[in-house]
N, C-alpha and C positions, 0 to 999 in steps of 0.2 A: 467227640461227645455231642449228643443231640441237644440243641438249644431248647429249653422249656418254653412252651407256647403260652402259658398262663403267667401273668405278671406277678412278681413278688418284690418289686422295688417300693419301699415304704419311705416317703419323704420325711416322716417324723423322726427317723433315725439319723438325719443329717441336718446341716445348717439350713437346707432348703425348707425343712419343716418349721424352723424358727422364723424364716421370712414369711411363710404362709400364716403363721400365728400372728405376727405383727400386722399383716394386712387385714386379718380378720378382726382383731380387737382395736386397731388404730393407735396403739401405744408405741411411742418412739423407744428404740433400744440401742444401747451402745454395746457393740460386740467386739471382744478382744481375743485374738489368737496370737501366740508368741511368734509364729512363723510368717506373719504378714501384717500389713497396715490395719489399723482399727477401721471399723465400719459402723456408721450410724444409720439405722433403718428408720425412715421418717414416712410412714404410710399416709399420714394426712396430706403430704405434699406429693405423694406417689414418687418419692425420690429416695436414694440412699446417698450418703456422703462418705468420702474417703480421700486420703491423700494419694491413693494409687491412681496413676495416669493410664495404666494398662490393666484391664480387668483380670488378666491372667496372673497378676501379682496376688490375687485373692484366692488362688487355687487351693492352698492349704486350708483356708477357712471353709471353702465350699465342700471339701472332703471330710471335714471334721464332724464328729458327733456333737450334739448339743451339750453333753456333759463335759466335753473337752474345751468348752469356751467359757470365758468370763462375760456374762451378759447382765447389764444393768438397765432396768426401765428408767427412762428419763422423760416423763410426761410433758414437762415444760421446756424441754431443750429446743433451741432454735439455732440454726447454723449462722456463721458469720463472725468476723473479728470483733465486732462490738454490737451491743444492743442498747436500746433505750430503757431507762428505768426511772420510776418516780420515787423520790426519797423525801420523807417528811422531816423538816427541821423546825421544831417549835410549831408555829402556826403557818409556816410556809411549806409549799410543795416545790421541790427542786427537781427539774428534769435534767438528767445527766446520762452519759454513756458509760457502760461498764465493759471491761474486757472479758471475752469468752474464748472459745476454742481458736486454734490456729487458723489464719486466713487461707492456708493452703488447702483446706477441705474443699472438694469439688462435688457438687450435686449432679447425679445422673439418674435417668429414669429407672424406677424399681424393676420393671419388666426385664431390663437388661441383666440385672443380677439374678432374677428368678430363672431366666433362660440359661445363663452360664452355670449357675449352681446345679441345675438339673443335668446339663450335659456332663459336668464333672462327676456328680454323685451316682448317676445311673449305672455307669460301668458295665454296660451291655445287658442290664436287667430291665425287663418291661415293667411299667408302672402297675402296681397292684390293682386288681379289679379289671384289668384289660386282658384281651385275648388276641394273640397274633393272627388268628384265622378269622377275625371279625372285620368286615369291610369298614373302612374309615375314609373320611374326606377332609382335606385341608381347606379351611374356609378362606384363608388369605395367606399370602407369602410373608414369612418373617422378614423384618427389615434388616437385611444383611449389611446395609450401610452402617448400622449401629450395633447389631448383635454379633458377638464372636461366633465364628463358624468354621467348619472344616471344609476341605475341598469338595466333598461329595454332597454336602448339605443343600446347595442350590439345585443339584440334580434331583434330589429327593423331593424338594419343594415343588419343582416343575412337574414331576410325575404325579404327586399327590393332589395337585390342584386340578389336574385334568381327569382324574379317575377316582372312583369310589371302590377301592379294592382292599384286600387284606394285606397285612404287613408281610406275610409269607410270600404272597404273590409279587409284592414290590421287590423283595429280595431276588426272586427268580427272574423278574423282568429286567432289573438294573444290574445285577451281579454284585451289588453292595452287600457286605456281610450283615446278617440279621441283627447281631448285637449293636452295630452302628446305627441301623435303622431304629432300633428300640430307643437309643439315646436321643435321636432326632425327634421321634414321635413323642417321647416323654416331655421334652422341652416345649414342643408345640402344644401339647395337651395342658401343661401347667400354666401357660400364658393365654389359654382359651382359644386356640386356633383350630382345634379338632372337633369334628362332629362325627358321630357314629350312626351308621344306617340311614343317613340322609334325613335325620329328624331335626326339626327346628327347635332350638333352645333359646328363648327370649333373653335369658340371663346373660348370654354372650354378646348381646347387642344393647342398644340404647335403652330398651325397656328394663334391662337389668340395672342400669345406672339410675333410672327413675325410681326403682324400688329402694335402692340404697339412699338416694337423696330424700325420699319421703320419710325414711327411718331416722336419719340423722339431722334433717332439716337444714342442711348446708347448701349454699348456692354453688353450682358448678358451671364451669366454662368448658365447653367441648368444641373441638375443631379438628379438621384434617390439616396436615402440614401445609402451611401457607394459605389456608382458607379462612373465610369469615367465621366467627364463632357463633355458637348457640348457647344461650344461658338458661339453666334450669333453676327456677326459684320456687322451691317447695312450699315455703311459708306463704307465698301468694297464690300457689296452685297455678302458676303461669310459666311460660317460657318466652324468650325473646331472641329474635334473630333477624338478620338482613339477608340471609341466604336465598338465592334464586331457587326455584323448584328443582332443577336438575342437581344442583349442588346439595340441596337439602336431602334429596333422595339418596345421593351417594353417601352422605354422612350417616344416614339411618341404616344403610345396607352394609356399612363397615363394622366389623367386630370391634368390641371395646379395646382390644389390644392394639388396634390400628389407629385409635383416636388419641389426641392430646387432651387430657382431662386434668383440670386444676380446680381446687377449691377457692372460691372468691371470699376474701375476708369481708366481714360486715354483714348486717342484716340478720344476724342470728341472736340478737339480744345482748351481745357483748358491748362493754362500755369503753370509752376512751376519754382521756383527760385533755381538755382544750382550754387554751388561755383566751379569755375575753377581757381586754384591758389589762388590769392588774390582778384579775381574779381567775383562778383555775376552776373550771366547771366540768363535772362528769356528765357525759351524754352518750346515748347509744350511737354506735357507728352506723353510718349510712352505707348501704350496699352499692357496690360499684357495678350497677346495672346500666345498660344503654337506655337512652331516652327514646324508646320505641313502643309501639302498641304491644301489649302482652296478649298471648294466646293461651287457652286452657291447656294444662298439662295432660288432661285426658285425651285431647286431640293429638298431642304429640305422641302419646303411647299408641293410639290407633294408627297413625300414619307411619310411625317407626316400624311397627309390626308389618304393615302393608308392604313396606320396601325391603325389610330385612328377611322376610320369610323365603322369598325366591323359590316358590313352588314346593317348599318342604313343609310337611304337615306337623303340627304341634304334637309333642309326645302325648300318648294316651288317646288320640283320636284316630278314627278309621275312615278311609275313603268311602266305604260303602254304607256308612251310618247315615240314615235320613236326618236332615236338619232343615230348619227354617228360622226366620228372624222373628223375634218378639217385639221389635220396634226398629225405627230408623236410627242411624247414627246421628250425632249432634248436628243441628241445623247450621251452626257456624262453620263446622268442619265441611259440611256439604257445599256451602256457599264457596268456600275456598277451593275445594276439589273441582268445582265446576269450571274454574278458570285454569286448571292444570290438566294438560292433555293426558298425561300418564295416569291420572286418577279418575278420569271420567267413566271408566268401565265399572266403577262401583255403583253407578246409578241404575243400569239395567239389572244388576245383581240384587240390589236393595229392593227394587220394585218386584222382581220375580220371587224372591225369597220371603217377602211379606204377604204377597197376594195369593200364593199357591201353597198346597200342602207340602209336607216335608219330602225332600228327595236326597239321594246320595250326591256327593260332589261331582262325580262323572256325569250323573243325570242332569244336574244343574248346568254344567258346562255345555252339554249337548243341547239343552233347551234354550240357552241364551246365546249360543254360537260364540262362546268365549273360550280361550285356552284354559285347560285344567289348572295350570300353575297360577293363573290370575284368580280363579275361583278359590284355590287353596289359600292364597295370600289374604283375600277378603275374609274367608272363613276364619283364619287365625286371628285377624284383627277384631272381628266380631266376637269370637270366643273369649278373648281377654277383656273385651269391653262388657261382657255379660249380656250380649244381644242374641245369643243362640238358644233355640229350643230343640229338644230331642224327644219328640212325641213317642210315647211308649210302645 
């Protein structure tokens, strides 16, 4: 039987769709299936909680349709054996601990469950809206030290990192059955590791997280494993970090799926009860931000796009479209870039693209004697910053 080349796997018909819905609306859910341990989806923490020590114990859940599950929204649920509670007794406020769920619940990163649920539910069907004969590129290798995987998955990852080819060509080159390649591709796509036709999608990188932070106004801490953090503080329109330039660039160039991202409590208008002498006073929580100079979030977006583009043009733009700049990037950003070797190329580009008429990107590369991929990176950053003109 010939394998269909157009995708028809619909996550909404599986537990996977429920996880995606939780990630989208941010509401904690308690999911129960009679054949496996309960699961708590906690998207605000980017975690899921379960008593299962091996993710394969959740296979029945991942294969189940949403209507076969008992799902309860729990907006105020927090994991742990005990939690703090304030109880009023007459005129006094008493701070005491109350018992909650079992202490055996273990929290694990939500992408691990997204990945495993996709591998289970795909069953050899390609994700809907995808085509097996369209060239695709794997942006980063899945973390096989954490993610469940089969014997051939690392082989597929290595091949797809080095090539921008169709899934059918991958099957022919590796000898791995196409249904198995579909499962692997789907899992990579669901956690944001796939790019199609070598087009740059900012949503898969730090700029995508910036947009989410601006929308919900919550402080986020981002880091690579074992690296120094970067804090995004949307209410202040600033970011904070002690990262050296090379480490900063590496963090910006890493897809969101490869970053450790957590929400920092405080700084969002929430109140806490604090004892001052014999009196309990309500006050706003202080944000757990480092005592460092802050930098404008707009500068972070510009530099994040600069590093993450990696020579890939933004969707909807063409190499041969003439462009020029309608203004210089922010002066504070330029001062910082002047001290960073990898960013100094933006100065000749800025000067040329403001002083001359509009040219195509290859034309600008030729005139400035800079690699085309650098011109594309700068173009993308300027496009998202609103600095580009497209004369008629």
